[in-house]
C-alpha positions, 0 to 999 in steps of 0.5 A, a space after each residue: 500500500 505504501 508504494 501506491 500511496 506515494 505514487 498517488 499523493 503527487 497526483 492528488 497534489 497536482 489536482 489541488 494545484 489546479 488553477 481553474 477550480 481555485 479561481 472559480 472558488 475565489 470568484 464565487 467568494 468575491 461575488 458577494 453572493 450567498 456562501 451557500 453557492 461556494 459551499 455547493 461548488 466545493 461539494 460538487 468538485 469533491 464529489 466529482 473527484 471521488 466518483 472519478 477515482 473510484 470508477 477508474 479504480 473499480 474498472 481496474 479491479 474488474 480487468 483480469 490480472 495475475 495475482 502473483 504480480 504486484 501491478 500488471 504491465 498495462 498499468 505502466 503503459 498507461 502511466 507513460 501515456 498519461 505522463 506524455 499527455 500531461 507533458 505535451 499539454 503543459 508545454 503547449 499551453 505554457 507557450 500559448 500563455 507566454 505569447 498572450 502575456 498581456 492578457 491577464 484575465 480568467 476565461 469568460 466561462 470561468 468568470 460566469 461562476 461569480 453569478 451562480 446559484 447554489 444548485 448551479 454552483 454544485 453542477 459547475 463543481 462537478 463539471 470542473 472535473 471533466 477537464 482533460 488534465 483532471 481526467 488524466 490525473 484521476 485516471 492515473 490514480 484510479 488505475 494505480 489503486 485498482 490494479 494494486 493487490 489491495 483490499 476493498 477497504 485499503 483501496 477505498 482509504 486511498 481513494 478518499 485520501 486522494 480526494 482529500 488532498 486534491 480538494 484541500 485548496 478549494 475546500 480550505 478556501 471555502 471553509 476559511 471564508 465561512 469561518 473568518 469572512 472579514 479576515 479572508 476577504 482582503 486575502 482573496 482579492 490578493 489571491 485572485 490577482 496573483 493567480 490570474 497573473 502568475 499561477 498559470 505558468 507555475 501550474 503548467 510547469 508543475 504539470 510537466 514535472 508530474 508528467 515526467 515523473 509518470 513517464 520515468 516511473 512507467 519506464 523504470 517499472 517496465 524495465 524492472 520486469 525484463 
């Protein structure tokens, strides 16, 4: 379980550092609307992550495998593929954003989050999980959990741990605002400006690093079988 845990945690950290879910939470909290909207958004975001990782893990458990092996070979090929996708996505997006250096504003579809009702904010949080990068990260984590020789309880614990780490930034912001709105409000404005101006490039670089790690781990594990 320890080897899977230390493989899954970096993926969960990459989910937690996703700029768009964090920006959506900040915009909701700065909109002046009811706190229920931001709570609904964080619940939808959290539920979506749990469902995705649990679904991918369950699918991996259904694939026949040799119980004598720690992890079936196909998992390592998926690791390499997912890592390559993340590297390409990170490089292409970083280059594109650098060319648009003068445009420091969140996308129009993301700005619309500031006017959502609690129910629509919940749905928006769920839909934020279907972005390609998030699907790639949850797929890699779910396959690793489901393909490892773990009990259902151990697998469930890893799924929940991945979700807790992955949603920590969004849920942490919302909880801080609900508990200390007067203190958090000025910090949210600073965070909003900083995220729009700088965090996109930092996030892309972190995604590239995660991709490199996945490719390296997949190649190492495949080489170890020969």
